N, C-alpha and C positions, 0 to 999 in steps of 0.2 A: 503493500499499498503507500502510496504518497500522501502525506499529510500536509495541509495547509489551513491557515486561520486567517479571518478578515475581521475587523472590527471597526466601527465607527461611533459616533457620540450615543447612537440608539441601539445598534443591532450587533450581534456577536454571532461569528458564523464559523464552524470548525467542518472542515470537509477531507474525506479520505478518497481516493482515486485508485481505482484497479486499471491497469493499463496492462494489454495482451503482450506477452513476451514474443510472439510470433511477428506481429507486425507494428508493435510500439504505438498503437493507436489507444486513445482513450476510449474505454469500453462501459466502466460503471463507475459511479462515485456515492457516496453516502454524505449527507450533510445534516448537520444539526444547527437549528437556527433558535436563538433566544433573544432576548432584551437586556440591554444594558441599564435602563432607568425604569425603577418600579414605579416611579412618580407619574409616569404618562397614563392617562385614562385608557380603560380597555378598547375603546374603539380606535384609538390612536396607536396602541399597540398591535392591534390587527394590521392597521395599514402599514406600520413600518415592517412587520414580518411578510406580509403578502407582496410589498414592494421589492424586498429582498429576494423572495422565492422566483419571483418572475424574473428578476435580473440573473439568478443562478440558473434557471431553466436555459435561459439564452446562452449561458455558457457551458452547462454541462449535459445537455441533451433532454430526453422526453422523460417525465417523472413517471415511474412505474408504481410509486407508492408513496403517500405522504400519510403521516400521523401527527395529529394535533393534539397537545396536551393543555388542558384547560384546568384553571383553578377553581372554577365555580360554574361547572356546565348548565345548570337551571337557568342561570342568567346570561351566560355568554354563548350558548351553542347557536341560537336563532342568529345573534349579531355576527358570528363568524361565517355560517353557512349561508347567509344571505351574500356575503361576498366572495364566496368561493365559485370559480368559473372553470375549474381543471376537469378535463375528461380522462380522469385516471383513478385508480383506486384510492379513496380517501376515508380516514378512520379519525373520529373525533372522541377523545376518552378523558374524563375527568379526574386527573392525577395533578396535584397541586405542584407547581414548581418550587423547589425550595431556595432559589435565588430571590424570592421575592415579588418576581413578575407574574403575569396572569396568564401567559400564553408562551408555547415554544412549539417547534416542529421538527420532524425528521422528514427528509425528503430523500429518496432513493431515485437516481437518474441513470439513464443508458442512453448512449448517441443513436443506436440502431434498431430501437424498439418500436413495434407497432401494437396500438391498443384499440380494442373495441369492446363495449358493452355488450354483454349477453344476457343480462337479468337485472331486477332492481338492485341487487347487491354485490353482482358478479361481472368481473372484467376479465378479457383475455389479453395477457400480452404476449406477443410472438416475436421471436428473435432467432434467427437462424436455424430455423425448423423446429424449435422448441417453444411449446405452449405453456405459460403459468397461467393459472387460474386463481386470482385473488377475490375472496369473499371478504366484504368489509362492512362494518356497521351493522351486523346482524342482531336485530331485537325481536323479542317475542312478547304477544299480549297473554300468553298462558299465565296461570297462577302460579307462584312460587319458582325458586331457582331450578328444583328439579325437572318440573314441566318445560321451563324456557329453555334449560340445557338441551333436553330430548327433541324439542321442536327446532332449534336452532341447527343442530347437527343432522336432523332429518332434512332441513332446507337445504343445507350444505349438500349432502349425498344426494338429494335430488336434483340440484343444479348440476353436479358433476355426472350424474348418470344421464341428464339430458345431452351431455357432451361425449358420451361413450366412456365415461370414467367413471371411477369407484372410489369411496372414502379409503376403503382398506389398501387399495394399490397407489393411488396417486396423492392422497392428501399428505403433504411434507411437515406442515406446521400450524398450529393453532394457538390463538392467544384468547383467553377467556377471563373477561374482565367482571369482576363479582361486587355487586354493590354489598357493603357489610361483609365482608369477607368471613369474619369469626362467627357468624350466623348462618350464612348461605352457601358455604363452601361444600359442605356435606352433601346438599342437594345437587350440587355441580357434579361432585364425584359420583354419585349414584346414578345420576340422568347420563352421564358419559360411559359409565360401566354398561348401562342397559343398551344404550345403541352400540357400543363396541361388541357386546355379545352377539346382537344381531348380525353384525358385520363380520364375525369371525376374528376380531382383533383381540387375541388372549396372550397369556404367557408363553403359549406353544407357537406364536407367529410373530407379531411385533406391535407397538403401538405407535403414537405419533407424537412428535416432539411438540412441546407445549409450555406455555406459561399461563397458571393460573393465578390471578393477582387482584387486589382491591383497584376496583375503578368504578366510577360513576357516569350517568348518563343525564340528559337532561329531564328525564321522567323518572321520579322516584319509584314508579312500578316496576321498572326495567331492573330486575335482580342480576340479569347477565346479558354481556355483549360479546359477539364472537366475531373474530377476525381469522381467516385461514388462507392458507396458499395449497395449491395442488400443482402438480408438474406432470407433463405428458410430452413425449418426443422420442425419437430413435437416438439409441446410444447412451440413454439416461440410466445411470446406476447409482444405487441407494445402499450407503452403509449406515446403521445405527450405532450410536457412541455410548457407552456404558460407565466407562472410568471405574472399573470395579475395584481399583486399588484403593480408591478415595470415596466411591458412593455405592449405595446399594441398587438393586433394582426396585423401582418405585412400586410394582405390585407387592412386594413385602409389607408395606403398610396400606395396602387397600386403593391406591390409585393407579391409573394407567396413563404413563406417557413415558417417552424416551428421554434420557438425560440429553440427547442431541442426535442430529441427522446431518450426513454429509450426502449431498446430491452431486454426482459427477456427471458432468457435460462433456461433449467432445472436446471442448475448448476451454473449460474453466470448472472450478468446485465451489459450490457454496456449501458454507457449514452455519448450521442453525443450531446454537446452544440456548437449551430450554431455561426456564427461570431456575437459577441455582443458588443455592445457600449455604451456610456452614453445616456440613453434615458427614457423617463418616460411613463407612462402608457396612454399616450395621443399621443403618436408618438413624441414629442417634443425633440429635443436635449438639453441636459442640460448642464450648465457650458461652454458655447461657449468660445473659447480662453482659457481655464484654463486647462492646461494637467494635473495638480495633481488631480483636484476634477473629471474630466473626468474618469481617470484612477481609482479612488476610488469608482465612482458611477458604472463603469463598472463591477468592482469586486464584488460589492454588487449584481448587477443583475444577475451576472453568479451564486453567493451564492443562490440567490433565486431560480433559475431554478435547481440547484443541489439538493436543499432541497425538491422541488416537485418530484424530482425523488428518494427520501427517501436516499439522501448520501449528501457528503459535500466534500470540497477540499482535505480531507484527504484521499479520493478515486481517486482523479486526477492522472492519470499517465503521461499525456502529455498536454502542453500548447503551442500555437502558439500566439504570440503577433504581431500587426500590427501597425505601425506607419506612418502617414503621413509625418512628419517632422524629420529628422534624428537627428535635433538639441534636440529633446525631449528624446533621448535615454537615457542620463545619469540620468534623474528625473525618468522615468519609470523603469529603471532597480534597482535603488535604493528602490522603492516601492515593486518590486517583490522579490529583494533578502531579504528585509526584512518579506514580508507576506509569501513567498513559498521559503525559502533557498535553499530547497533539490529537489524540483519537477522539473523533465526534462522539458526544455522550451527553445523557440529562440524566439528572438526579431529580426524583419526585417522590412525594409522600404517597406510599401506597402498601398498606400492611400486606404480609407473605400469608400464606395459608395456615401456617401454624404460628401461634402468639411468640414462642420460643425464638423464632428468627427474626432478627433485628434488621437484617439487610438480604436483599437478592438481586442478582444481576443476570441480564440475558445479554447475548451479542451475536452478530452475523460477521462471519468471516468470508473472504474471496480470494482464490489463488488459483 
């Protein structure tokens, strides 16, 4: 990855670029955009962010995914979405920025991608004969987190089947954003298990890389929001990552997701690391109550998973770091500033699925 950063009086932009070794042409980039001045009203923050996103697209190419992080989605979502005019997968989630501003964005761009919408919540991204299917902003009117999870995964599955794909074969990554995760996560786990049973996703086959994390939407009735990625194309190979020296299989404590997934294309590899915390290979939370040691162990666990995918942090293009307690922000920020000063990242307040975990992170690598 080649890293660069840009800042002015209002915006901070960190970008990671993957360049093809074969032709030395820019192929993909990740950018994290945030605001420098928390005193700007929300509408002004939106305008600054969107102006810089448009400039970024002019430099980096077609956006294949945007994710916006909001501090107060009930009051901010409509203000933001009324200004959005991007024909690409867009996700908007309530996870407060811990630098005191109200909005940030992750933007993933490619220079040669073509995008078409194939449903209310699904886009197809095509590049060099490979198709990616992004399902974003999935919400359900069903009652409770269990029913909403089942409905959303069924909607995703039906959408994939309409394209000749299946959940069990083609889905590579999911994000489950859960309102009040301490209360509603069990329903998410049970709902996912129900759907996975139907699709033959068991300990004898494989699961899907995933993050299950606190996240709110504009409507308090939405207990769960789903984003997902599926892949199809010739020559695509998939490897599931376990990190068994440092982590256990998730099924050992009743949940079903893979610790990470490497998707190998004819000309590159994408590595998706699931939400990862301070855990050992017996499923035990390590260093309860110690934010510094939990952060260090979390980073070590991610490093093991990346190594299993034959890469490392120097190939990581984006990081999202989730904190239970906003008071831990300064400590965690200092660790990441020291270890990864140039990598695009955002740190948000979003409790993890077990209260003892103070911090979790996910990342995407390309090489």
